[in-house]
C-alpha positions as CSV (number, residue, x, y, z in Angstrom):
1,M,1.5,16.9,-35.1
2,T,-0.8,14.2,-36.3
3,Y,-2.6,11.6,-34.2
4,V,-0.4,8.9,-35.6
5,E,2.7,10.7,-34.5
6,F,1.5,11.0,-31.0
7,L,0.7,7.3,-31.0
8,L,4.3,6.6,-32.1
9,L,5.7,8.9,-29.4
10,G,4.0,6.7,-26.9
11,L,6.0,3.6,-27.9
12,A,8.9,4.5,-25.6
13,A,6.6,4.7,-22.5
14,G,4.8,1.6,-23.6
15,A,8.1,-0.3,-23.9
16,V,8.9,0.6,-20.2
17,Y,5.5,-0.5,-19.1
18,G,5.9,-3.8,-21.0
19,L,9.3,-4.4,-19.5
20,L,8.1,-3.8,-16.0
21,G,5.1,-6.0,-16.6
22,L,7.3,-8.9,-17.8
23,G,9.1,-8.7,-14.5
24,L,5.9,-8.8,-12.5
25,V,4.7,-11.8,-14.4
26,L,8.0,-13.6,-13.7
27,E,7.7,-12.9,-10.0
28,Y,4.2,-14.1,-9.8
29,R,4.8,-17.2,-11.9
30,G,7.8,-18.1,-9.7
31,S,6.6,-17.3,-6.2
32,G,2.9,-16.3,-6.3
33,I,3.7,-12.8,-5.1
34,V,2.5,-9.6,-6.8
35,N,5.4,-7.4,-6.0
36,F,4.3,-3.8,-5.3
37,A,7.9,-2.8,-4.8
38,H,8.8,-3.7,-8.4
39,G,8.7,0.0,-9.5
40,A,10.8,0.9,-6.5
41,M,13.4,-1.7,-7.6
42,A,13.5,-0.1,-11.0
43,M,13.9,3.3,-9.4
44,F,16.7,2.1,-7.1
45,I,18.7,0.6,-10.0
46,A,18.1,3.8,-12.1
47,Y,19.8,5.8,-9.3
48,V,22.6,3.3,-9.1
49,F,23.1,3.6,-12.9
50,T,23.0,7.5,-12.7
51,D,25.4,7.7,-9.8
52,L,27.9,5.5,-11.8
53,R,27.6,7.7,-14.8
54,R,28.0,10.9,-13.0
55,N,30.3,10.1,-10.1
56,G,31.7,6.7,-10.8
57,A,30.3,5.7,-7.3
58,L,28.4,2.5,-6.5
59,F,25.6,3.1,-4.1
60,F,24.6,0.4,-1.6
61,P,21.2,0.1,0.2
62,L,22.4,1.5,3.5
63,P,21.5,4.7,5.4
64,P,23.9,7.7,4.9
65,F,25.3,7.6,8.4
66,I,27.0,4.3,7.3
67,P,29.6,4.3,4.5
68,N,27.3,3.4,1.6
69,Q,29.3,4.2,-1.6
70,L,32.2,2.5,-3.3
71,I,34.2,4.9,-5.5
72,L,35.1,3.0,-8.7
73,G,36.9,5.8,-10.4
74,S,35.9,8.6,-12.8
75,P,32.4,8.9,-14.3
76,M,31.6,5.9,-16.5
77,D,30.3,5.5,-20.0
78,T,26.8,4.1,-20.6
79,L,27.7,0.5,-21.4
80,P,30.0,-0.3,-18.4
81,A,27.6,1.6,-16.0
82,A,24.6,-0.4,-17.5
83,V,26.4,-3.8,-17.1
84,I,27.4,-3.1,-13.5
85,S,23.9,-1.8,-12.7
86,L,22.2,-4.9,-14.2
87,A,24.6,-7.2,-12.3
88,Y,23.7,-5.2,-9.2
89,A,20.0,-5.9,-10.0
90,L,20.7,-9.6,-10.2
91,I,22.2,-9.6,-6.7
92,L,19.4,-7.4,-5.4
93,G,16.8,-9.8,-6.6
94,Y,18.6,-12.8,-5.0
95,V,18.9,-11.0,-1.7
96,C,15.3,-9.8,-1.6
97,Y,13.9,-13.2,-2.3
98,Q,16.3,-15.1,0.1
99,V,16.1,-12.6,2.9
100,I,12.4,-11.6,2.7
101,F,10.0,-13.3,0.2
102,R,11.0,-16.9,0.6
103,F,9.5,-16.8,4.1
104,L,6.1,-15.7,2.7
105,R,5.1,-19.0,1.0
106,T,2.6,-19.6,3.9
107,A,1.7,-15.9,4.4
108,S,-1.8,-14.5,3.7
109,S,-2.4,-12.2,0.8
110,L,-2.4,-9.3,3.2
111,G,1.1,-10.3,4.5
112,K,2.5,-10.5,1.0
113,V,1.1,-7.2,-0.1
114,V,2.3,-5.4,3.1
115,T,5.8,-7.0,2.8
116,S,6.2,-5.7,-0.7
117,I,5.0,-2.3,0.4
118,G,7.6,-2.4,3.2
119,L,10.3,-3.1,0.6
120,M,8.9,-0.2,-1.5
121,L,9.0,2.2,1.5
122,T,12.5,1.1,2.4
123,L,14.0,1.5,-1.1
124,E,12.4,4.9,-1.6
125,S,13.5,6.1,1.9
126,L,17.1,5.1,1.2
127,V,17.1,6.9,-2.1
128,Q,15.6,10.0,-0.6
129,L,18.1,10.1,2.2
130,Q,21.0,9.7,-0.2
131,F,19.9,11.8,-3.2
132,G,17.0,14.0,-2.0
133,T,13.6,14.3,-3.5
134,N,14.3,16.7,-6.3
135,A,14.0,15.3,-9.8
136,Q,17.3,14.8,-11.7
137,T,17.9,14.9,-15.5
138,P,20.6,12.3,-16.3
139,P,22.2,12.3,-19.8
140,A,20.6,10.4,-22.6
141,I,21.7,6.8,-23.2
142,L,20.2,6.2,-26.6
143,P,20.3,8.3,-29.8
144,T,17.8,11.1,-29.9
145,T,17.6,11.6,-33.6
146,A,14.4,11.4,-35.5
147,I,13.4,8.9,-38.2
148,N,11.4,10.2,-41.1
149,L,8.8,7.6,-42.2
150,G,7.5,9.7,-45.1
151,S,4.5,11.9,-45.5
152,D,5.9,14.2,-42.8
153,L,5.6,11.3,-40.3
154,I,8.5,11.3,-37.8
155,V,9.2,8.9,-35.0
156,P,12.1,9.3,-32.4
157,Q,15.0,6.9,-32.8
158,D,15.0,6.1,-29.1
159,A,11.3,5.0,-29.2
160,V,12.2,2.6,-32.0
161,D,15.2,1.2,-30.2
162,M,13.2,0.7,-26.9
163,T,10.4,-1.0,-28.8
164,G,12.9,-3.4,-30.4
165,I,14.5,-4.2,-27.0
166,V,11.2,-5.0,-25.4
167,I,10.0,-7.2,-28.2
168,V,13.2,-9.2,-28.2
169,V,13.0,-9.6,-24.4
170,G,9.4,-10.8,-24.7
171,V,10.2,-13.3,-27.5
172,V,13.2,-14.7,-25.5
173,L,11.1,-15.1,-22.4
174,W,8.4,-16.9,-24.4
175,A,11.0,-19.3,-25.9
176,V,12.6,-19.9,-22.5
177,F,9.3,-20.8,-20.8
178,K,8.1,-22.8,-23.8
179,F,11.2,-24.9,-24.5
180,T,13.7,-24.9,-21.7
181,R,13.8,-27.0,-18.5
182,F,13.8,-23.9,-16.3
183,G,10.7,-22.6,-18.0
184,L,8.9,-25.9,-17.8
185,A,9.9,-26.3,-14.2
186,T,8.5,-22.8,-13.4
187,R,5.2,-23.7,-15.1
188,A,5.0,-27.0,-13.2
189,S,5.7,-25.3,-9.9
190,A,3.0,-22.8,-10.5
191,E,0.5,-25.6,-11.3
192,T,1.3,-27.5,-8.1
193,E,4.2,-27.0,-5.8
194,K,3.6,-30.4,-4.1
195,G,3.7,-32.2,-7.4
196,A,6.8,-30.3,-8.5
197,T,8.6,-31.3,-5.3
198,L,7.6,-35.0,-5.7
199,V,9.3,-35.1,-9.1
200,G,12.5,-33.7,-7.8
201,L,12.1,-30.0,-8.5
202,R,12.9,-27.2,-6.0
203,P,10.2,-24.6,-6.0
204,G,12.2,-22.3,-3.8
205,A,15.2,-22.2,-6.1
206,I,12.9,-21.8,-9.1
207,A,11.2,-18.8,-7.5
208,C,14.6,-17.3,-6.6
209,G,15.8,-17.6,-10.2
210,N,12.6,-15.9,-11.5
211,W,13.0,-13.1,-9.0
212,M,16.6,-12.5,-10.1
213,I,15.6,-12.3,-13.8
214,A,12.6,-10.0,-12.9
215,T,14.8,-7.6,-10.9
216,V,17.2,-7.4,-13.9
217,L,14.2,-6.5,-16.1
218,A,13.1,-3.9,-13.5
219,G,16.6,-2.4,-13.5
220,A,16.6,-2.3,-17.4
221,S,13.3,-0.5,-17.4
222,G,14.6,2.0,-14.9
223,I,17.7,2.6,-17.0
224,L,15.7,3.0,-20.2
225,L,13.2,5.3,-18.4
226,V,15.9,8.0,-17.8
227,Q,15.9,8.4,-21.6
228,I,12.3,9.9,-21.7
229,T,11.7,11.4,-18.2
230,A,13.4,13.0,-15.3
231,L,14.6,10.7,-12.4
232,S,12.3,11.1,-9.4
233,P,11.8,8.6,-6.5
234,T,8.1,8.9,-6.2
235,V,7.3,9.0,-9.9
236,Y,9.4,6.0,-10.7
237,T,8.1,4.0,-7.7
238,F,4.4,4.5,-8.8
239,L,5.2,3.2,-12.3
240,I,4.0,0.0,-10.7
241,V,0.4,1.1,-11.5
242,P,0.7,0.9,-15.3
243,A,2.8,-2.2,-15.0
244,L,0.2,-3.9,-12.9
245,A,-2.5,-2.8,-15.4
246,V,-0.7,-4.5,-18.3
247,S,0.0,-7.6,-16.2
248,L,-3.6,-7.9,-15.2
249,V,-4.7,-7.7,-18.8
250,A,-2.4,-10.7,-19.5
251,R,-3.6,-12.4,-16.3
252,F,0.0,-12.7,-15.2
253,E,0.6,-15.4,-17.7
254,S,1.1,-14.3,-21.3
255,F,4.4,-12.5,-22.1
256,G,3.1,-11.5,-25.5
257,A,-0.1,-10.0,-24.0
258,V,2.0,-8.0,-21.5
259,V,4.1,-6.5,-24.3
260,I,1.1,-5.6,-26.5
261,A,-0.9,-4.2,-23.6
262,G,2.1,-2.1,-22.6
263,F,2.4,-0.6,-26.1
264,V,-1.3,0.1,-26.2
265,L,-1.3,1.8,-22.8
266,G,1.7,4.0,-23.7
267,M,0.3,5.1,-27.0
268,L,-3.1,5.9,-25.5
269,E,-1.5,8.0,-22.8
270,S,0.4,9.9,-25.5
271,E,-2.7,10.5,-27.5
272,V,-4.5,11.8,-24.4
273,T,-1.6,14.3,-24.0
274,N,-2.4,15.4,-27.6
275,F,-6.0,15.9,-26.7
276,Q,-5.1,18.0,-23.7
277,Q,-3.3,20.4,-26.1
278,M,-6.2,20.4,-28.5
279,W,-9.1,20.7,-26.2
280,S,-9.0,22.7,-22.9
281,W,-11.8,20.7,-21.3
282,V,-9.6,17.6,-21.1
283,P,-8.3,17.7,-17.5
284,Q,-4.6,17.6,-16.6
285,G,-3.7,14.2,-15.3
286,A,-6.3,12.4,-17.5
287,Q,-3.6,10.1,-18.9
288,D,-3.1,8.7,-15.4
289,V,-6.7,7.5,-15.4
290,L,-6.0,5.0,-18.2
291,P,-4.3,2.3,-16.1
292,F,-7.2,2.5,-13.7
293,I,-9.7,2.0,-16.5
294,M,-7.7,-0.8,-17.9
295,I,-7.6,-2.6,-14.5
296,L,-11.4,-2.1,-14.0
297,L,-12.1,-3.5,-17.5
298,A,-9.9,-6.5,-16.8
299,I,-11.7,-7.3,-13.6
300,A,-15.1,-6.6,-15.1
301,V,-14.5,-9.0,-18.0
302,R,-12.6,-11.7,-16.2
303,G,-13.5,-11.4,-12.6
304,S,-10.6,-13.1,-10.8
305,V,-7.7,-11.9,-12.9
306,L,-5.0,-13.7,-11.0
307,P,-4.5,-17.4,-12.0
308,V,-4.9,-19.9,-9.1
309,R,-1.6,-21.3,-8.0
310,G,-1.3,-24.9,-6.7
311,Q,0.3,-24.0,-3.4
312,L,-0.2,-26.3,-0.5
313,Q,-0.2,-23.8,2.4
314,E,-2.1,-22.5,5.4
315,L,-2.6,-18.8,5.2
316,R,-3.0,-17.2,8.6
317,L,-4.6,-13.8,9.0
318,P,-3.9,-11.3,11.9
319,K,-5.9,-12.2,15.0
320,V,-9.1,-10.3,15.9
321,P,-9.5,-11.0,19.6
322,R,-12.8,-10.2,21.4
323,P,-12.2,-7.0,23.4
324,K,-12.3,-7.3,27.2
325,N,-13.2,-4.5,29.7
326,I,-13.1,-2.1,26.7
327,G,-14.9,0.6,28.6
328,V,-12.4,0.6,31.5
329,V,-9.4,0.4,29.2
330,T,-10.8,3.3,27.1
331,A,-11.4,5.5,30.2
332,C,-7.9,4.8,31.4
333,C,-6.4,5.7,28.0
334,V,-8.4,8.9,27.9
335,V,-7.1,9.9,31.3
336,V,-3.5,9.2,30.3
337,G,-4.1,11.1,27.1
338,L,-5.5,14.2,28.9
339,I,-2.5,14.1,31.3
340,G,-0.1,14.0,28.4
341,L,-1.8,16.8,26.5
342,F,-1.7,19.2,29.5
343,A,1.6,18.0,31.0
344,L,3.6,18.1,27.8
345,S,4.5,21.2,25.9
346,G,6.1,22.2,22.6
347,N,7.1,19.5,20.2
348,W,6.1,16.8,22.7
349,R,2.5,18.0,22.9
350,Y,2.3,18.5,19.1
351,G,3.7,15.0,18.5
352,L,1.0,13.5,20.8
353,T,-1.7,15.4,18.9
354,V,-0.3,14.2,15.6
355,S,-0.2,10.6,16.9
356,L,-3.9,10.9,18.0
357,V,-4.9,12.0,14.5
358,W,-3.0,9.2,12.8
359,A,-4.5,6.7,15.2
360,F,-7.9,7.9,14.2
361,I,-7.2,7.4,10.5
362,C,-5.7,3.9,11.2
363,L,-9.0,2.9,12.7
364,S,-10.4,2.8,9.2
365,F,-7.9,0.0,8.3
366,V,-9.0,-1.9,11.4
367,V,-12.6,-2.0,10.2
368,L,-11.9,-2.6,6.5
369,T,-8.8,-4.8,6.4
370,G,-8.6,-6.2,9.9
371,F,-12.2,-7.2,10.4
372,N,-13.4,-7.6,6.8
373,G,-10.1,-8.6,5.0
374,Q,-10.4,-6.0,2.2
375,I,-6.9,-4.8,1.3
376,S,-7.3,-1.1,0.4
377,L,-4.4,1.1,-0.5
378,C,-6.4,4.3,-1.0
379,Q,-7.9,5.0,2.5
380,L,-5.9,8.2,2.8
381,A,-7.3,9.3,-0.6
382,T,-10.7,8.9,0.9
383,G,-9.5,11.0,3.8
384,G,-8.2,13.5,1.4
385,V,-11.7,13.9,-0.1
386,G,-13.0,14.5,3.4
387,G,-10.2,16.9,4.3
388,F,-10.5,19.1,1.2
389,T,-14.3,19.1,1.5
390,M,-14.0,20.3,5.1
391,S,-11.5,23.0,4.1
392,H,-13.7,24.5,1.3
393,L,-16.9,24.3,3.4
394,A,-15.4,25.8,6.5
395,A,-13.3,28.5,4.7
396,S,-15.7,29.5,1.9
397,A,-19.2,28.6,3.2
398,G,-18.6,29.2,6.9
399,V,-19.9,25.7,7.9
400,P,-19.2,25.4,11.6
401,F,-17.6,22.5,13.5
402,P,-18.7,19.7,14.0
403,V,-21.0,19.9,11.0
404,D,-18.1,20.3,8.6
405,I,-16.4,17.1,9.7
406,I,-19.6,15.2,9.5
407,I,-20.1,16.3,5.9
408,A,-16.4,15.4,5.3
409,G,-17.1,11.9,6.6
410,L,-20.1,11.6,4.3
411,A,-18.0,12.8,1.3
412,G,-15.5,10.1,2.1
413,T,-18.3,7.6,2.4
414,V,-19.5,8.4,-1.1
415,L,-16.0,7.7,-2.5
416,G,-15.7,4.6,-0.4
417,V,-18.9,3.2,-1.9
418,L,-17.6,3.9,-5.4
419,I,-14.3,2.2,-4.6
420,G,-16.1,-0.7,-2.8
421,L,-18.1,-1.6,-5.9
422,P,-15.2,-3.3,-7.7
423,A,-14.6,-5.2,-4.5
424,Q,-17.7,-7.3,-5.4
425,R,-15.6,-8.9,-8.1
426,A,-12.0,-8.3,-6.8
427,R,-10.6,-9.5,-3.5
428,G,-7.2,-9.9,-1.9
429,V,-4.3,-8.8,-4.1
430,S,-6.7,-7.9,-7.0
431,L,-8.4,-5.4,-4.8
432,A,-5.1,-4.0,-3.6
433,V,-4.2,-3.4,-7.3
434,V,-7.5,-1.6,-7.9
435,T,-7.2,0.6,-4.9
436,V,-3.6,1.7,-5.5
437,A,-4.6,2.6,-9.0
438,A,-7.5,4.5,-7.6
439,A,-5.2,6.4,-5.2
440,V,-3.0,7.5,-8.1
441,T,-6.0,8.5,-10.2
442,I,-7.6,10.5,-7.5
443,D,-4.3,12.2,-6.8
444,S,-3.7,13.1,-10.5
445,L,-7.3,14.3,-11.2
446,F,-8.3,16.0,-8.0
447,F,-5.6,16.6,-5.4
448,S,-3.2,18.0,-8.0
449,N,-6.0,20.4,-9.3
450,T,-5.3,23.9,-8.1
451,A,-9.1,24.5,-7.7
452,V,-9.0,21.8,-5.1
453,N,-5.5,22.1,-3.4
454,G,-5.4,25.9,-3.4
455,G,-2.3,26.2,-5.6
456,F,0.9,27.4,-4.2
457,V,-0.6,28.6,-0.9
458,G,-2.5,25.4,-0.3
459,S,-6.1,24.9,0.8
460,K,-6.3,26.9,4.1
461,V,-8.3,25.7,7.1
462,P,-9.9,28.2,9.4
463,K,-9.5,28.1,13.2
464,L,-11.5,25.5,15.0
465,T,-14.2,27.0,17.2
466,L,-17.2,25.4,19.0
467,F,-19.9,27.6,20.6
468,G,-17.6,30.5,20.5
469,L,-14.7,28.7,22.2
470,N,-11.3,28.7,20.5
471,L,-10.3,25.0,20.3
472,D,-7.7,25.5,17.5
473,I,-4.2,24.1,17.8
474,R,-2.7,27.3,16.5
475,T,-2.1,30.4,18.6
476,S,-0.6,33.9,18.0
477,N,1.8,33.4,21.0
478,V,4.6,31.1,19.8
479,H,5.4,30.2,23.3
480,D,2.0,28.6,23.8
481,F,2.0,26.5,20.6
482,P,0.5,24.1,20.3
483,R,-2.7,24.7,22.4
484,P,-4.0,21.4,24.0
485,W,-7.7,21.8,23.3
486,F,-7.6,20.5,19.7
487,G,-5.8,17.4,21.1
488,V,-8.6,17.0,23.6
489,V,-11.2,17.1,20.8
490,V,-9.3,14.5,18.8
491,L,-8.9,12.3,21.9
492,V,-12.6,12.4,22.7
493,L,-13.5,11.5,19.0
494,L,-10.8,8.8,19.0
495,A,-12.3,7.3,22.2
496,L,-15.9,7.3,20.9
497,V,-15.0,5.8,17.5
498,G,-12.6,3.4,19.1
499,L,-15.3,2.1,21.4
500,S,-17.7,1.7,18.5
501,V,-15.1,-0.2,16.4
502,G,-14.0,-2.3,19.3
503,N,-17.6,-3.3,20.1
504,L,-18.3,-4.1,16.4
505,T,-16.9,-7.6,16.8
506,R,-19.6,-8.3,19.5
507,T,-22.4,-7.5,17.0
508,P,-23.9,-9.7,14.3
509,T,-22.6,-7.3,11.7
510,G,-19.0,-7.7,13.0
511,L,-19.4,-11.5,13.1
512,R,-20.5,-11.4,9.5
513,M,-17.4,-9.3,8.6
514,L,-15.2,-11.9,10.2
515,A,-17.0,-14.7,8.3
516,V,-16.5,-12.9,5.0
517,R,-12.8,-12.4,5.9
518,A,-12.3,-16.0,6.6
519,N,-14.0,-17.5,3.6
520,E,-16.5,-15.7,1.3
521,R,-18.0,-18.8,-0.2
522,A,-18.5,-20.4,3.2
523,A,-20.1,-17.2,4.5
524,A,-22.5,-17.0,1.5
525,A,-23.4,-20.7,2.0
526,V,-24.7,-19.9,5.5
527,G,-26.8,-17.0,4.2
528,I,-24.6,-14.0,4.7
529,N,-24.9,-11.2,2.2
530,V,-21.2,-11.0,1.2
531,A,-21.6,-8.1,-1.2
532,G,-23.6,-6.1,1.4
533,T,-21.2,-6.9,4.2
534,K,-18.2,-5.8,2.1
535,L,-19.9,-2.6,1.0
536,Y,-20.9,-1.8,4.6
537,S,-17.3,-2.2,5.7
538,F,-16.2,0.2,3.0
539,M,-18.8,2.7,4.1
540,V,-17.9,2.7,7.8
541,A,-14.1,2.7,7.1
542,S,-14.5,5.5,4.6
543,F,-16.5,7.7,7.0
544,I,-13.8,7.3,9.6
545,A,-11.1,8.1,7.0
546,G,-13.1,11.2,5.8
547,V,-13.4,12.5,9.4
548,G,-9.8,11.7,10.0
549,G,-8.8,13.7,6.9
550,A,-10.7,16.7,8.2
551,L,-9.0,16.4,11.6
552,L,-5.7,16.2,9.8
553,G,-6.6,19.5,8.1
554,Y,-7.4,21.2,11.4
555,Q,-4.1,19.9,12.8
556,Q,-2.0,21.2,9.9
557,G,-3.9,24.4,9.2
558,V,-3.4,24.0,5.5
559,L,-3.8,21.1,3.1
560,S,-1.9,20.4,-0.1
561,E,-1.5,17.7,-2.7
562,S,1.3,16.0,-0.8
563,T,-0.8,15.6,2.3
564,F,-2.8,12.8,0.8
565,G,-0.4,11.5,-1.9
566,P,-0.4,7.8,-3.0
567,F,2.9,7.2,-1.1
568,V,1.4,8.5,2.1
569,S,-1.7,6.4,1.5
570,V,0.2,3.1,1.2
571,S,2.3,4.1,4.2
572,F,-0.8,4.2,6.4
573,L,-1.6,0.6,5.6
574,A,1.9,-0.3,6.5
575,I,2.0,1.4,9.9
576,A,-1.5,0.1,10.7
577,F,-0.3,-3.4,10.0
578,I,2.8,-3.0,12.3
579,G,0.6,-1.6,15.1
580,G,-1.9,-4.5,14.8
581,I,-4.5,-4.2,12.1
582,G,-7.0,-6.5,13.7
583,Q,-7.3,-4.5,17.0
584,V,-8.2,-1.0,18.0
585,R,-5.2,-0.7,20.3
586,G,-3.1,-1.5,17.2
587,A,-4.3,1.7,15.6
588,V,-3.3,3.6,18.7
589,L,0.1,2.0,18.9
590,A,0.7,2.8,15.2
591,G,-0.1,6.4,15.8
592,I,2.1,6.7,18.8
593,F,5.2,4.9,17.5
594,L,5.1,5.3,13.7
595,A,3.3,8.6,12.9
596,T,5.6,11.0,10.9
597,G,5.9,13.9,13.3
598,G,4.2,12.0,16.1
599,L,5.2,11.3,19.6
600,M,8.0,8.8,18.9
601,S,9.3,11.0,16.1
602,A,9.5,13.9,18.5
603,L,11.3,11.7,21.0
604,L,13.9,10.6,18.4
605,D,14.4,14.1,17.1
606,S,15.0,15.5,20.6
607,A,17.3,12.7,21.6
608,I,19.4,11.8,18.6
609,N,17.9,13.7,15.6
610,F,16.7,10.4,14.1
611,G,13.4,11.7,12.9
612,P,14.3,11.7,9.1
613,Y,15.1,8.0,9.4
614,L,11.6,7.1,10.8
615,P,10.2,6.2,7.3
616,L,13.2,3.9,6.8
617,I,12.7,2.3,10.2
618,G,9.0,1.8,9.3
619,G,9.7,0.1,6.0
620,V,12.1,-2.4,7.7
621,A,9.7,-2.9,10.5
622,V,6.8,-3.7,8.1
623,M,8.9,-6.4,6.4
624,A,10.0,-7.9,9.7
625,S,6.5,-7.8,11.2
626,A,4.9,-9.4,8.1
627,V,7.4,-12.2,8.0
628,G,7.8,-12.9,11.7
629,Y,4.8,-11.5,13.6
630,P,1.7,-10.6,11.5
631,N,-0.3,-9.7,14.6
632,G,1.7,-6.5,15.1
633,M,2.6,-4.7,18.3
634,A,-0.9,-5.1,19.6
635,G,-0.6,-8.9,19.5
636,A,2.6,-8.9,21.6
637,P,2.1,-10.0,25.2
638,P,2.2,-7.0,27.7
639,P,4.9,-6.8,30.3
640,P,4.0,-8.6,33.6
641,P,3.6,-5.4,35.7
642,V,1.0,-4.2,33.2
643,V,-0.8,-7.6,33.4
644,A,-0.9,-7.4,37.1
645,L,-2.2,-3.8,37.1
646,G,-4.9,-4.8,34.6
647,K,-6.1,-7.7,36.7
648,K,-6.4,-5.4,39.7
649,I,-8.4,-2.9,37.8
650,A,-10.6,-5.5,36.2
651,S,-11.3,-7.2,39.6
652,A,-12.1,-3.8,41.1
653,F,-14.8,-3.1,38.5
654,S,-16.1,-6.6,38.2
655,R,-19.5,-7.4,39.7
656,P,-19.7,-10.0,42.5
657,G,-21.0,-13.3,41.3
658,S,-20.2,-12.8,37.6
659,P,-20.3,-16.0,35.7
660,A,-17.0,-17.5,34.7
661,P,-16.0,-17.2,31.1
662,V,-17.5,-19.9,28.9
663,P,-14.8,-22.2,27.5
664,A,-14.4,-22.8,23.8
665,A,-16.7,-25.4,22.5
666,A,-15.3,-28.8,21.7
667,G,-13.8,-29.0,18.3
668,I,-13.4,-25.3,17.8
669,P,-9.8,-24.2,17.4
670,E,-8.4,-22.0,20.3
671,Q,-7.4,-19.3,17.9
672,V,-10.9,-18.9,16.6
673,S,-12.5,-18.7,20.0
674,Q,-10.0,-16.0,21.0
675,N,-11.0,-14.1,17.9
676,G,-14.5,-13.9,19.1
677,F,-15.8,-15.9,16.1
678,A,-16.4,-19.5,17.2
679,V,-17.9,-21.0,14.1
680,P,-16.3,-24.3,13.1
681,D,-17.0,-23.9,9.3
682,T,-15.3,-20.5,9.1
683,P,-12.1,-20.5,11.1
684,N,-9.8,-17.5,11.3
685,R,-7.3,-19.0,8.8
686,I,-7.5,-19.8,5.1
687,S,-6.5,-23.2,3.8
688,Q,-5.9,-24.3,0.3
689,G,-9.6,-24.6,-0.1
690,G,-10.3,-21.0,1.0
691,A,-9.1,-17.7,-0.4
692,D,-5.7,-18.4,-1.7
693,A,-2.8,-16.0,-2.3
694,S,-4.5,-14.7,-5.5
695,G,-7.6,-13.8,-3.7
696,S,-9.7,-16.5,-5.4
697,D,-12.0,-18.9,-3.6
698,R,-12.3,-22.6,-4.4
699,F,-13.2,-25.7,-2.6
700,P,-10.5,-28.3,-1.7
701,S,-10.2,-31.5,-3.7
702,S,-10.4,-34.9,-2.0
703,S,-6.6,-35.2,-2.0
704,E,-6.2,-31.8,-0.4
705,A,-8.8,-32.6,2.2
706,A,-6.9,-35.8,3.0
707,E,-3.7,-33.8,3.3
708,K,-5.3,-31.5,5.7
């Protein structure tokens, strides 16, 4: 086949990317939210459509233990199934906005990103529980004949049809937003919500309308996608990456640019597939790098690629309180952990060990996102580099513990620095887009490479020994599995790193991180090296993640591609947020209560066999936490008996004659003094003049200052 033919073959994929990108633009224009669950919505509607065609059953977003299907009759034809599915998408968009996203108008960028990730996890969990994880091949919905363009040039009929559909949709949207009252109202609301309200417009209703249309477009893209590829929950969900790429090129504004960028990306991916067949040196998965490159180029050329929205809002970030009696608390936790490791047995001991490993990895989010405000969705990819590095060094080169995990941490640090470089020009949601694309790229290029993942048998990890002592979790006697000594190693490392991270907010470096998190321009104005501070936080967090990936390898005994996949990576940010992303104890709580296979999972499995539903519970909990309580479980007040016990322990260890705590200085908000960063010019909240929902920084106008 010629180069031109492969370019034409890419029109179908480009049409899907363009259709998904149009929906993302509508959602951002209407509400200021970059919806990372947009691909999951397309996936969900695709499964609804397929179930109607095959079984005549209408699937509802409910877990399987509740009746969640309505039998409409025999299997349906394409047209009625498509009409019902798109009507379903319209209702889904309305419900998602009214129940979830309309409460996020005053949320921070982190809250909006995490909420959309929670919706993504929820929809994917529901589909996996109902239909499983195996790919399905639905029947074609468009003609599959070929069109001969002459000179032996052939193009599939379905690619031409899909191209025409997307072009028509793009033109219609352009006309609607150019000439109709709804389109003009949406543009006015995006410019200034306050001004739109004063002239009688309703920004909430406008946003809801755009979400409904966007979800219909997502559903249409999911339905069209079954024409060219097998139906798979994870693959469809992460189509959000190319959709984000084409949307960023268009700066979430131009419908025409989205359509053109979608076609360009689809055709380039098809051409790279041709190169893979022609030249053996082109790696498999190279086509998945193109969206990442497109995103980097958009950020390099334009810097802030998200347009500033005129939203009058106060964006509150999770609290970062100054730790008190951290040494005593850590010692008590270590004692409790040791008792648990030796008193428990079987699945309970294994669950506690898994929870400790997950808590260790979650500490990297505390440093990077909690303290420094950098929203990274590829920390587990960094951990994967560390894990596979440790596996190959320990198994092939015989590098002993703990040298192997230190090298693993350094390998993760190198990747963290490379990922942190775009953070100098991207922040907030833009950085989240960069990092999720990086996670998919690393997974496609490296983790799926058999030279790295070990192929079918996986990348094996040797037993953990130290000075001749066997500290491995595995044992030849099944009755003694798991052995507690590996848990002790993880507990000690977790305590040491947790102490270091907790004390970070007491240091000048930690205070600089908090200043950058609050307002980058204000931090730069007082002499803080913003770029250096952000890069340092990436280095520290990536080292922790790299060591955590190595510990995960020792815990599992074998590593595979799925261990560090993009879906698992974004899940870690979600559970860290629920636990309390601004505090060390939040990472510990996230590991105990939300780790897959962890302590709470073992409890649920032994009690009511509820472990498979833990991802679904986590997704719903993420949305509820982001909307109602962004400080997570760690920010919840402890029970009175725990408070009383803590006061007794603190008084027993306090020195006589210790000075009383210094009250907050006059004029400093109480929230700021609690966060350990009492600087009036950089409070722990972001107003209209700080970093807005798009991640851009700007100073307030005189009218905004008066409003404040």
